[in-house]
N, C-alpha and C positions, 0 to 999 in steps of 0.2 A: 412228235414232241418238239423237235428242233424247229420245224416250220411254224408251229404254233407260237413258240417263244419269240422267234425273230419277227413274226408279223405283229405280235402283241407288244413288243418292246416300245416302238414309237407311240402306240396308243397309250401305254402305261406312262411313258414319258410325258405325253400331253396331259394325262390325268393328274400326274404329280405336279405339273406346272399349274394346273387349275387348282389343285389342292394347296399348293404353296401360295398362290394368289389369294385364295379364300382365307388361309391362315393369316397372311400379312394384312389383308383387308380387315379381318376381324380384330387383329391387334390394333390397327389404326382406329377403327370405329370404337373398340373397347376403351381406348384412351379418352374418348368423348363421354364415357359413362355407360352404365347398364341401360339407361333409358334410350340412348342412341342405338345400342345393340338390339333392344326390343323393337324399336321402330323399323330398323332395317330388316330384322328378322320377320316381322309381321308382313311387310311389303313383299318380302322374298317368297312367301307362300304363293302369291299370284303370278310371280315370275316363273316359279316352278310349275305352276298350273299351265302357263303358256307353253313352256318347253315340253310338258307332257302332251299338250294339244298338238304341238308340231310333229310328234311321233306318228300322227295320222299319215304323214307323208314321208318323214325321214326313215322310219323303220322299213316300210314297204319298198321304198326306192333302193335302199341298200340290199335287201334280200333279192329283189328282181334283177338288179344289176349283177349280183354275184351269180345268179342262175344263168343270165344271158352270157356272161363271161365264160362260165363253165361249159356252155353249149357252143361257144365260139361264135356267137352272133353279136358282133360289135355294133352293127347298125341298130339292133334292138336295144342294146345298152345305152347308146347315145339318145335314142328316142325316149327312153325312160327318164333320162336326165332332163331333156327339154320339157316334157310334160310335167315333171315334178317341180322344176324351178318356177314356172308360171303359177302353179297352184300354191306353192309355199309363200310366195310374195303376197298373193291375195289373202291367204289365211292370216298372215302377220298383220296386215293392215286392218282387217276386221277385228282381230283380237285387241289391238291397241285402241281402236275406237270404243270397244267395250270397256276397257280400263279407264279411258278418258271420262266417260259419262258415269261410270258406276264405282269409281275408286273409293269414295267416302262410305258407301254402303258396304263394299267389300271389306274394308278395314274394320268397319263396325261389327262384322260377323265374328271377329275374334274376341270381342268384348274385353279389351285391355283395361277398361275401367280407369282410364287416365286420358283426359282430353288433350293434354299437351303431346303425349306419345302418339295418340291417334292422328292428330293434326300433322305431326312430323312424318308419320308413316304414309299418310295420304299424299302429301307433297312429294315425298321421295318416290312413291309409286308412279305418280304422274310423270316425273322426270326420267326415271330409269326405264319406263316403258318405251321411251323413244329408241332404245337399242333393239327392240323386238324385231323389226324388219331385217336388221343385220344378223342378230343372233339366230333367228329361224333359218336364214340362208346358210349361215356357217355350220349349223347342225346338219342341214341337208347335205352340203358339200362334204362334210366329214364322213357322213354315212356312205355316200356313193363312192368316194375315193377308197375307203376301207373295203367296201363291197367289191371293188375291182381288184383288190389285192395290193393296193398302194396305201400303206399306213404312214409312210414317211412324210408325204406332202402335207397332210392335215396336221401332223405333229409340228412341222416347221412353221406352218402358218399360225396355228393356234398358240404355239410357244411365243412367237413374235408378238402376237396381239396381247397375250397375257403379260409379257415383259413391259410392253408399253403401258398397259393398264396399271401395273404396280407402280411405275414411275409417276404416272399422272395422278394416282391416288395420293401419293405422298405430297406432290406439289400442290394439288388442288385442296386437299383436306387441311393441310397444316400451313403451307407457305402462303396460299391464297386465302386461307381461313374460311373455306366454304362449307366445312362440316360434312354431313352425310350427303349433301347435294354435290359436293366435290367428288365423292366416290361414284355417284351416279353419272356425272359428266365424263369422268375418266373411262367408265365402262362403255358409254355410247361411242366415244371417239375410237377406242381400241377395237370394238366390234366392227365399226365401219371400215377401219383399216384392214381387219381380217377378211371382210367380205370382198374388198378390192383385190387382195392378194389371191383369194380363191378364184376369182374370175380370170385373173392373169394366168394362173396355173391351169385352169380348165381349158382356156384357149390353146394351150400348148399340149394338151392330152389327146393322143390319137384315138384312144378307146372311149373317151367320155365327151369330147368336144361335140356339142349338139348342132353344129352348123350342118345344113342340108337336111335337117329333120323338122318335123312340125308337131304341134301339140295334138295328141290323140286321146280322145276321151276314154277309149277302151283301155289304154295303158294306165291312165289315171285311175280307172276303176280297179285295175289289178293292184296298183300301189295301195289304194285305199283299203282293198280287201285284206291285204297283208297287215296294214297298220291299224285298222279300226279297233281290234281287241286290245292291242298294246296301249292305244290311246285311252281307252276306257280304264285300263289298269292304272296308268300313270295319273290320269285325271282323278280317279277315285282315290288314289294314294294321297294326292294333295288335299282333296276334300276331307278325307279322314284326318289328315294332319291338322287341318284347320279346326275340326271338332276337338281333336286332342289338345290343341293349343287353348281352346276355350276351357277345357277341363283344367289344364295346367295353370291358366291365368288365375284360378282361385287361390293359388299360392303366391300371386303377385308377379310384377314384371321381372323380378330376378329369376324366377323359375323359367319364364319364357326365354330370357337371355341365356340361361344355363343350357336349355335344350338346343338353342341355336349354336352355341359354341360346341356342345357335345357332338352334334351332327357333323361339324367340320372335322373333329378329331376322328370320328368313325370313318371318315372318307379315306383314311389310310388303307383300310381293307376294301371299302366299296369301290373306290376309283381304280385301284390296282386290279381288282377282279373285273371291273368294267372293261379294262383293256383286253383281258383274256376272253371276255364275253364277245367283244367285237371280232377278235382274231378267230375264235372258234366258230362264230357265225359265218365268217367269210370262208374259212377252209371247208366247213361242212356244207355251205351253200354251193361252192364251186364243185365239190365232190358230188353233191346231189344232182346238180345241173348236168354233170358229165356221166352220171349213172354209176359212180364209184362208191357204192355203199359200204364197202369194207373200209375204205379210208375215212368215211364219215364216222364209223363206229370207233376206229382207232383214235380219231381226233377227240371224240368224247371221252374215251378212257384216259387219254393224256391230260385233257382238261380237268377231269375230276381229281387226278393225282396232284396236279398243281394246286387246285382249289384246296385240297386237304392240307397241304403244306402251308400255303399262304394263310388260310383261315386259322390254323392252329397257332402259328407264330403271332399273328395280329391279336388274337384273343389273349394270349399270354402277355403281350406287351401292354395292351390297353388295361387289363386288370391289374398287372403288377405296378404300372407307372401312372395310375389314374390321377392322383393328386398333382404330381409334377407336370403332367401333360396339361391339365386344366389350368394350372397356375400361370401358364404362359399368357393366357387371355384375360382372365379375371382374377383378382387377388384378394378381394374382400372375404372375410371368414364365412359369411352366409353362402356366397356363390361357390366357394371352394368346397364346402361341405356337401351342397347339392350336386355339384359337378362330379365329385369323387363317387358319390352314390350312383349317379347316372352312368358313368363309364364302367364301373364294376359290374352293374347289372346288365348293361348292353354288351359288355365284353364277352359274356357267355354265349351270345348269339352270333358272334362274328364268323365263326367257322361255317355255320349253317347258312348265313347270308351269302357267303362266297359260293357255297355249293349251289344255292338257288340261282345265282347269277350265271354260273357256268352251265347249269342245265338249261337255263333260258337261252343262252347262246346256241346250244345244240339244237333246241327246238326252232329257233329263228332260222338257222341254216337249213333245216329240214323243210322250211316253209310252213310250219305249224305254230305261229306265234299265239294262237288262240288258247292253247293249253296252258302255258305259263301265265297268261293273262287271267284266265278264269280262276286258276288256283290262287294267284296273287290278290285278285279282287276279294275273293271270299275270305282269305285269311288276314287281309288287311282290315276289312270292315269289322271283323270280330274284335278288333282292338278296343272299340268303343264300349260295347257291353262288358267285355272282359275288364276294362279299366274301372267301370262303375262297380262291378262285382268285387274286385279286389279292394277298392276304396272302402266299400262297406265292410268287407271281411277284416281288413287291416286298420280299421279305425282312422280313416281319412289321411293315410300316409301318402306322400308324394311318390314314394317308391312303388306304390300300386300301379301308377301310370307307366313307369319305366318297365316293370315286369310284364305288363300286358303287351308292350311293344316287343320286348325280347322273346317272349314265348311264341308270339305269332311268327317271328322271323325263324325261330327254330323249326316250327312246324312246316313252314314254306320250304325250307331247305331239304328236309327229309322227304316230304311228299313229292316234290317236283323231281328230285333225283331218281326216286323209285319209279315214278311214272315214265320217265324217259327210258329207263332200262327195260321196263315191261313192254312198252309200246313199240320201241325200236326193234327189240328182239322178235316181236311178233311180225313186224314189217319185213325184216330181213329173212325170216323163215319163209314168209310168203313169196319173197322175191327169189328164193333159192340161191342167195349170194353168200351168206355167212351163216354157219351153223353154230349155235351157242355151245 
């Protein structure tokens, strides 16, 4: 428990810095009006799609580095870093090229039914996409440093980049009067600085510095094998989110803005749990690499206890303070009413979302990311037919969409937690290491 908490704290700190940035950025953009929030929110779907795509390399690299560290093969760990860096840069450039040529069609998929918002979203996507080569590398370095057991370095670097981003957002959005393009430019500069700091840190790392190693296609295949299922999960999540946004757009751009703001508030539990996911994945991966399955099981139990406490507290806070929390970002009566309803409904799923993330971390460390991915894809996709069914049942109420999201999260948390217990107990009985 102690090791899990201490390893998670810097990751959680970095997550809260990210959340604080997102909150402040949303407040800044919110002052430009709900149309600006809708434009930024629409473009952000495709940024999240890209970050999901980057997990093809970032997730597998973190897992394989933790396994190599656990088996005390530092040369192998450094080789994974070398092979991963070259691949992630190439992937980033390909994805930005895709955004450059297809941005108008991509924004059109959301069907905002407002030409001005669509034009602003397309221009914002073109500009913010320039940060992709930097953000992909930063996600990769964060994963491999945490996988090696060093969560403090990515925390310091990401915190520095986020602080710079917040300052630049204020200066460029308001002082330079650049609007949402100022927010995009601030992100590009800060992410580039973060990438530079990561390279400086990497060159000083004895266990990860890739000097003396070469790109190896076999190692890249190992990374891809670990990351492909998670990539499908994250990409499918974004695709489903786009389809859900199309459904939500039937209630107008205010509904789109409400969901965008609501997601930022939900990050209170999501990003905190994400820190424990990374920590549990690292501890479990190092234990698995060293053949210490008892420690792997103990880490899971500790993680689930923390998840229960965290999830319960955040559910209570979000439900009890739904309107005050939402009023920080948007204050018009229509947005407040929609926002309160969104947070109350999604508040019921927070505990289960945290349980899902913690179980995902345990599966990652075990080297079985395909199990949470398959579960996640199936239960995320059912949101679409569930939303249509609820809309028909509840006479075209927007709350139908919110309930479809909340119920699917509840199911994911329950099913994935039970799956890990059943499968890992069967594994340890087979290994004759731990008796249930």
